[in-house]
C-alpha positions as CSV (number, residue, x, y, z in Angstrom):
1,M,-0.3,0.2,-0.1
2,L,0.7,3.8,-0.7
3,A,2.9,4.9,2.1
4,T,1.2,8.5,2.8
5,L,4.4,11.4,4.5
6,V,3.3,13.5,7.0
7,G,2.4,16.8,5.4
8,M,1.5,14.9,1.8
9,R,-2.6,14.1,0.9
10,T,-2.4,11.3,-1.1
11,A,-4.9,11.8,-4.3
12,V,-6.4,9.1,-6.7
13,V,-5.2,10.6,-10.7
14,R,-7.2,9.0,-12.8
15,V,-6.0,9.2,-17.0
16,R,-8.6,7.5,-19.8
17,V,-6.0,5.1,-21.7
18,D,-8.2,4.4,-24.1
19,P,-10.6,5.9,-25.1
20,E,-11.6,5.2,-28.6
21,G,-11.4,1.7,-28.3
22,E,-9.0,1.1,-30.5
23,L,-7.0,-1.7,-27.9
24,T,-7.4,-5.7,-28.0
25,A,-8.1,-7.5,-24.4
26,A,-4.6,-8.4,-24.9
27,Q,-2.8,-5.3,-25.5
28,L,-4.9,-3.7,-21.9
29,N,-3.2,-6.2,-20.4
30,T,0.0,-6.3,-22.0
31,A,-0.6,-2.6,-20.7
32,M,-2.5,-2.9,-17.6
33,A,1.4,-4.9,-16.2
34,A,3.7,-2.5,-17.4
35,L,2.0,0.2,-15.8
36,A,1.8,-2.0,-12.1
37,D,6.1,-1.8,-12.4
38,L,5.5,2.1,-14.0
39,A,3.9,3.4,-10.6
40,D,6.1,1.0,-8.6
41,A,8.8,2.4,-9.2
42,A,7.7,5.7,-9.3
43,G,5.9,5.4,-5.2
44,A,2.6,5.3,-6.9
45,E,-0.2,2.7,-6.5
46,L,-2.2,1.2,-9.0
47,I,-5.4,0.0,-8.4
48,E,-6.6,-3.2,-10.4
49,N,-9.0,-2.6,-12.6
50,N,-10.6,-5.6,-15.7
51,L,-10.4,-2.7,-18.5
52,A,-11.0,-5.4,-21.2
53,A,-14.6,-5.9,-19.7
54,L,-15.5,-2.4,-19.5
55,P,-16.7,-0.2,-22.9
56,P,-14.2,2.0,-24.3
57,S,-15.5,5.9,-23.0
58,R,-15.0,4.2,-18.8
59,R,-10.9,2.5,-19.8
60,E,-9.5,4.6,-16.8
61,V,-6.4,3.6,-14.6
62,E,-6.2,5.0,-11.1
63,L,-3.6,5.3,-9.6
64,L,-2.8,6.7,-6.0
65,M,0.1,9.2,-5.6
66,T,0.7,11.5,-2.6
67,G,1.1,14.9,-3.3
68,T,-0.1,17.7,-3.5
69,D,0.7,19.6,-6.5
70,A,-2.7,18.3,-9.2
71,A,-0.8,19.3,-12.0
72,E,2.3,17.8,-11.6
73,L,0.1,14.4,-10.0
74,Q,-1.7,15.0,-13.7
75,E,1.6,14.9,-16.0
76,T,3.6,12.1,-13.6
77,A,0.7,10.4,-13.8
78,L,-0.4,11.2,-17.9
79,A,3.7,9.7,-18.7
80,L,3.1,6.7,-17.7
81,C,0.1,6.1,-19.2
82,V,1.6,7.6,-22.3
83,K,4.8,5.0,-21.8
84,T,2.4,2.3,-21.5
85,F,-1.0,2.5,-23.1
86,G,0.3,4.8,-26.3
87,E,3.2,2.7,-27.3
88,L,0.3,0.1,-28.3
89,G,-1.9,2.5,-29.7
90,G,-3.8,3.8,-27.2
91,H,-3.8,7.6,-26.9
92,P,-4.3,8.6,-22.7
93,V,-6.2,11.9,-22.1
94,P,-5.9,12.8,-18.4
95,G,-9.1,12.1,-16.0
96,V,-10.0,13.5,-12.8
97,L,-7.9,13.5,-9.6
98,T,-10.2,13.6,-6.4
99,Y,-8.0,14.1,-2.6
100,V,-8.7,10.9,-0.7
101,S,-9.0,12.3,3.7
102,H,-8.4,10.5,5.6
103,G,-9.9,13.3,8.2
104,T,-6.6,14.8,9.3
105,D,-5.6,18.9,9.7
106,D,-3.7,18.1,6.6
107,D,-7.3,16.8,4.9
108,A,-8.1,20.2,5.6
109,H,-5.6,22.1,5.0
110,G,-5.8,21.0,1.5
111,V,-9.2,21.9,1.1
112,L,-8.8,24.7,2.1
113,A,-5.7,25.3,-0.8
114,G,-8.0,23.7,-3.0
115,F,-10.1,26.5,-2.9
116,G,-7.1,29.5,-3.1
117,L,-7.8,29.7,1.4
118,A,-5.1,29.5,3.9
119,G,-6.4,29.6,8.0
120,E,-5.8,27.9,11.7
121,I,-6.5,24.3,12.2
122,E,-7.3,23.9,15.7
123,R,-8.9,20.2,16.8
124,T,-11.3,19.7,20.1
125,P,-11.8,15.6,20.9
126,T,-15.5,15.4,23.4
127,D,-16.2,13.2,25.7
128,E,-19.1,11.6,23.2
129,G,-15.3,10.8,21.2
130,W,-16.4,13.2,18.5
131,D,-14.1,16.2,17.3
132,I,-15.1,20.0,16.1
133,V,-12.9,21.5,14.0
134,E,-12.2,25.3,14.6
135,V,-10.9,27.2,11.7
136,T,-9.5,30.3,11.1
137,L,-9.8,32.3,8.1
138,R,-9.7,36.0,7.6
139,K,-13.0,38.0,6.6
140,T,-12.0,39.0,3.6
141,D,-11.1,35.4,2.1
142,L,-14.7,34.8,2.3
143,E,-15.8,37.8,0.2
144,R,-13.9,35.8,-2.6
145,V,-15.5,32.3,-2.1
146,P,-19.1,31.7,0.2
147,E,-18.6,30.0,3.6
148,S,-21.0,28.3,3.3
149,R,-18.6,26.3,0.6
150,I,-15.9,25.7,2.3
151,H,-17.7,24.8,5.3
152,T,-19.9,22.1,3.7
153,A,-16.5,21.0,1.4
154,L,-14.3,20.5,5.8
155,E,-17.5,19.3,7.1
156,A,-17.4,15.9,4.4
157,S,-13.4,16.3,4.1
158,L,-13.1,15.6,7.9
159,N,-16.3,13.8,9.0
160,C,-16.7,15.6,11.9
161,E,-18.0,18.8,13.3
162,V,-16.8,22.0,11.5
163,R,-16.3,25.7,12.7
164,I,-15.3,28.4,11.3
165,R,-14.0,31.5,13.1
166,T,-13.5,35.2,10.9
167,V,-10.6,37.8,11.9
C-alpha cells in the first residue's frame, strides 16, 4: 500500500487510456502489467481494474499518488500511461483527480488550499468521542468564497463538526 508521508495528501489520479476502443484485451492487460511496474518504481500504486471488460468510454486507470500539486501528479500519471498504453496505440488523456481524506488536519489544509485559502486549524476532542474542528479564516477570504462552500467541503473531508471563525 502507498505510504502517506506526514504533510502529504493521497490523490487518486485517473487517466483515460483507450477512449477510442482501439486496444485489444491482450494489449490492455499487457499495458496494465507494465503500468503496475512503472507506477511502483515511481512511488505510486495502480488500482487493479479489468479494463478489457469495460466499454472504451470507461477505460480509465486509477493511480494512488502522494503530493499536493495536482497538475504535477496528473502530468506524471499521464506520462506513465503514455509510455505503457501509447506504445501499443492507445491515446491516454487526463481524467479527474480527487484526494483521499483521512480526516486529518493536513486534509483540512488541503481543502482550504483547493479554494486558494489558508487558515488555522484547531481540533478539540469531545467526551462523546467526536472531534470539533475550528477553522480560522480571514473575513476578506469569505468575500471571495462563500462560507457555506468551505464549511460543506471541510465537513465532508473531515467527517466531524466544523466551526468557521473569521478574523
